[in-house]
N, C-alpha and C positions, 0 to 999 in steps of 0.2 A: 566514409560509411559505405558499406556494400549491402547487398540483399541478405547477407547472413548476420549482419550486426544491427539491423533495424529492430527496435523494440516491438513487443507485441501490440502495444497501444498504437504505434505508428502504422504497423501492418493493418490493424483493424480499421483505422481511419482511412487509409488509402483504399482498402477493399470495399468499405461501406460506401464511400463517396463515388467510387467507380461503378459499383453495381447499381446504385440508385440512378445514376446518370444514364447508364446503359439501358435500364428499364424504360426510362422516359424516351430515350432515342428509339428504342425498338417499338414502342407504342406508336410513335410518330411514323416510323418507317412502314408500318403495316396499316396505316389509317385508311387506305383505299379499299381494304377488305370490307369496310362498312360504307363509307361515303361514296365509294365507287359504284355501289349498287344504285344509289340515288342518281349519280351522274349518268349511269347507263340508261336509266329510265328517262332522264331529261333529254339526252342526246339521241336516244333510240339506237344504241349500240348492239351489235350481235355479240356472241360469246367470244369470238376471236378478238374483236376490238376491246372487249372488256378485259380479256386476259392480258393483252398488251398494256392496257392502262394500269392494271394493278401490278404488273411486273416491271414497269419502267423505273420506279424508284429503286427496285432491287438491283437493276443494272448499275446505276450510279453508286449505290451503296457497296456493290461488289468491286467495281473497278477502282473506287477510291481507297479501298482497304490497303492496296499495295503501297501507294505513295504516302498515305497517312501513317501506315506502320513504319515506313522508313523515316519519315519526319519525326515520329515519336522517338525512334532510336537516336536521332540527331539532336532534337531540340527539347525533348522531355514531354511526357504525357500531359502535364498540367496545362501547359500553354496550348498544345495542339488540340486537346479535348475541348477546351473552352472556346477556341475559335471555330472549331467544327460545329459545335452546338449553336453558336450565335448565327453562323452563316445559314444553317439549316432552318432556324427559326424565321429568318427573313424569307426564305423560299416558301415555307409553309403559309405565311401570311399572303404572299403574292399569289398563291394558288387561288385564293378567294376572289381575285380580280379578273380571272380569265373566263371565257365563255365558249370557246370553240374546242373541238377535240384535239387539234394539233397543238394549241396552246396549253391544254391540259397536260399533254405529253411533255412539253418543254418544262412546265412548272414541276411536273413529277420528277424530272431529272434532278432539279435542285433539291427537292424534298428528300431524294434518295441519299443525300450525304449523311443522313441520320444513321444509315447502316454501316458507314465507315467507322463509327465509334467503336466497333468491336475490336478492330486491329489496334486501335489506340489503347484501349483498356487492357488487352492481353499483354502488350509490351510494358505498359505502365505497372500493372499489378504484379507481373512475374518478377520485376526487379526488386520487389520488397520481400520476397520469400526465398528460402533455400530450396534446392531441387526436390528434396524429399517431401516438401509441403506444397509445391507448386500445383500439383494435380488437384488437390482439394481447393486451394485458393482460386484457381482458374475455373473450377467447377462452380464455386459459389458465385464468382463474377458472371459466368455464363447464365446463371439463373435470371439475369436481366432479360432473357428471351421471354419471360413472363409478360413482358410488355405487349406481346401479341394477344395474350389472353385478356389483358387489361382493355385493349382496344375492342376485341370481339365482344366482350361483355359490357364494358362501360360506354363505348361510343354510341350504341343504339339507345341506351338510356339517356345519354346526354343529348342525342338527336331529338328524342321526344321532349325532354325538358326545355329545349331551346326552340320548340315549335316546328321541328322538322327541317330546319335550315342547315344543310351540311356546311355552308360557309361559316356559320357561327361556331360549329364544332372545330373546324380547322383553325379559326382564330384563337379559340381557347387553348388548343394544342400549341400554337405558336407562343403564346404568353407563358405557358408552363415550361416550355423548353428554354425560353430566355431566362426565366428565374432559375432554372436548374443550372444553366451555364454560369451565372453569376455566383450562385452558392458553391458550385464546384471550385471555382477559381479562388474563392475566399477561404474555404475550409481545407482544400487539398494542398499538399506540399510537393515540391520537386522530389522525384524519386532519388534514392541514394546514389545510383550509378551516374545519373545526370549531374548531381551535385558534385560528385567526385571528379567528373570530367571537367566541369567548370573550374573547380579549385586547382586542378593540375595544369590547366591551360591546354589540355590535349585537344587536337583537332578532331572534328566529327568525321567518322568514316564517310567516304564519298558514296554517292548514290549508286555508282557502278559496283563498288566493293560490296555494298549491301545486297546486290542482286546475284553475287557469285553462287550462293547455295542453290539457286533455282536451276542450275545445270544438272542437279541430281534427280534421277528418275524417282527416287524415294519421295521427294517433295510432291511430285505429281500423283503418286499413289495415295498419299495422305489427302491430296486434294479431291480425288475421286471419292474417298470415304466421306469427306465433308460435303461433297456434292449431294449425297443422299441424306446423311443424318441432319445436315443443316438446310441445304437448298430445298430438299423435298419437304422438310418441316415448314419452312417459310411458305413454300408454294401451297401446301395444304391449308395452312392458316389463312391464306388469302382466298383460296378456292372453296373451302368447305361451306362458308355462308351461302355462296351462290349454289353449291351442290345441294344443300338442304332445301333451299327455296325451289330449285328446279326439279330435283329428283323426288323429293318427298312432299313438296307443296307447303312447306312451313312458312310462318310469318318471319320477317327479318329479325325481330327481337329474339324469337325462339332459335332461329338458325345461328345467330351470333352467340347465344348461350351454349349451344351444343358444340360449336366450333371452339369456344373457349374451353370446353371440357377436354378437347384434344390438345389445345395449345398449353394449358396449364401444366399437366404432367410432362409435356415436352420441354418444360423450362425448369420447374422447381426441383426435379430429380437430377439436374446436372451436377449439383454438389455431391450427391450420392455417387454419380458416375466418376467424379474426380477422386473421391475417397476409395472406391472400389479399384480404380486404376492404380492408385498408390499402393494398395494392399495386395491385389492379385495380378496386377500387370495390365497394361492397356490392350495388349493383344487378346487376352482372355475376354475382356469386356467387349471388344469389337466382334469376336465370335458370337457372343450372346446376342449382341445387337443385330447382326446381319441375319442370323438364323431365325430369330423371333420376328424380325421385320418381313422376311420373305414369307413366313407362314401367315402373318396378318394380311399382307398385301395380296397374297394368292387367294385367300378367302374373300376379301373385299372385291376382288376382280370379277366375281361371279355376276354375270349380267342378268337383269330382269328378263324373264322369258315367258312368252305367252304359249299356253298349251290348250289343246282341244281334245277332249276325250268323248267317246260315245256314251250317251246316257239313255235311260229308258224313254224319255220324252224328246230325245234328239241330242245333238252335240252340246257339250258343256265346255265353255271357255273359262280359263282361269290363269292367273299370273303368279309366277314364283319369283320372288325377289328377296334380298336380305332384309329381315325385319329391322325396323329403325333401332330398336333396343340393342340388337346384336351389332349393328353397324357402329353405333356410338361406342359400345364397349370395346370393339376391336380398334377403333381410332385412339381410344385412351391408352390401350396397351401399346399400340404402335408409337404414340407420343412418348410414353415412358421409356421405351428402349432407344428411341432416337435421342432422348435426353442423355442417357448413359453414353451413347456413342459419341455425341458431340464433345463431352468431357474427355473421353478416351483419346480422340484424335489429337486434341491440344495438349494432352499429357506428353505425347511424343516430342513436341517441338522444342521446349526448353532443354530437354535431355539431349537430343541430337544436334541442336543448333543454338547453344546458349548465347552466342554473340550475335545472332541474327534472328532473334525472336520476332522483331518487327517486320522484317522483310519476308521471312518464311511464313510466319503467322498471317501476314497480309496476303501472300499469294494463296495459301490454303483457304483463307477466308474469302478471297476473290473468287476462286473457282467454286467454292461452296455456295457463295451468294449468287453466282450465275445460274446455279440450279434453281434458285428462287426466281430468277428472271425467265429462263427458258421454259421451265416446267408449266407455269400457269398458261403461257401462250400455247404450249403443246396440248394442254388439257382443253383449252377453248377450241383449238383447231380440230382436234379429234372429235369433240362433242358436236361441232358444226358439220363435220364430214360424215361421221358414222352414227351419230345420235345415241351412243352408248355411254351413259354416265360413268360406269365403272371402268371405262378405258383408261382413266388416269391411274388406277391402281394396277392395271395390267402393265403399263409402262414402268411403274415403280418396282414391280416384281422383277422385271428384266434388268433394270439398273442395279438393284441390290444383288442379284445373282452374279452379275459381272464383277462387282466389287468384292464379294465374298470369294469368288474363284481366284481372282488376282491375288488377294491377300493370302489365301491358303497356300497357293503354289509358290509364292515368294517366300513365305516362312519355311516351307519344306526345303526349298533350294538353299536358303541361308543356313538351315540346320545341317544340311549335307556338307556345306563348305566348312562349317565349324567343327563337325564330327565326321571326318572322312569315312569312317567305318560304315556309315549309313548308306554309302554309295554302292557297296558290294551286294552280292546275291543275298537274298533273305529267306532262301528255302530252308526248311528244317533238315537237320542231318539225318542220315539213314539210321534206323534202329538196328542194333547188332542182331537181334533175333529174326529180323526180316530179310537179312542179306541173302543173296543167292536164290 
């Protein structure tokens, strides 16, 4: 059996099980966006330390994507996915037993394995579908990013219901993840490619062989795209609750709800992004994503400014800042286009690297995930150093502009190689009546 001969029922089963599991994993992966604020208060952390804390799980989740993706190519997604979730559940439970900042960071490294589930799921799901349907299928799978919204919205409510103890929230997450791992192993099946390999007795490709495509500059360009559309998405999902509390003085429950309003469209429209990539091409969708994102981030970059003007009775001081309603609306639009972009990036991979989806997808996911690690730290450092909350969006504007520029000039160069006539002079010919 190959990915072109699997029945629709088998495809739906694999996609449903993988997407639900990824949703739970993503909710666990971003748990520090809520409980981290409680831990920050308990330990008296500054914004830089808080940024490091919420970003640490993202580091492990990013680095693990490469070898988890390769292991999925070698041993099949059903086994690797199950073991990854069970290992992460143990780390989440152990988190509740530590009390010092350094040990929180160690525990967070283990919890971060939840993020590695993406590389496993991409390799597993893509093997069930033919190329012309992989964009849509991977887009639906990527909707598991909604786990960030689940945590931003649900964790504060769970925190209140459990009496404000973040340790209880973490234990509930550990139990849910364990149950998810068991159910996935029971209901999921080995993918057709892995089944065929076992039946033929063919040896698994070596680890080094799987790394061969990483020599291509194209892989690193895709990785930069994902650094923004996914890494920045995760970073903002982690940072926005803190942003709303610090910049707008909102309560944690309200801040979590508004952060969920950003995270939700950043997840659920990924399936739409996959469909649009199948229909109009991934390049086109990436152009839409980058142009819209630059516009949103540029507006969001406007810092709060104090002004003083002369009045009849003396100077009048007032502050100009982005209204909360406009800020929330722009983050929702930003999340929507990030969602489209995430699907478009992964539409490229099975097309260009059909035999190395695990390794290439793992590397792209690794670099993208590192955005979710470095960016929250950068946000915290900039906030501590210059005290401008909108500096995070200034940084994102620069990153997105670089990605758009690289993509555009690479496409232009490839078109000139494909159509040599484009290299020549492009001046209009002289008109006969104007000669002499």
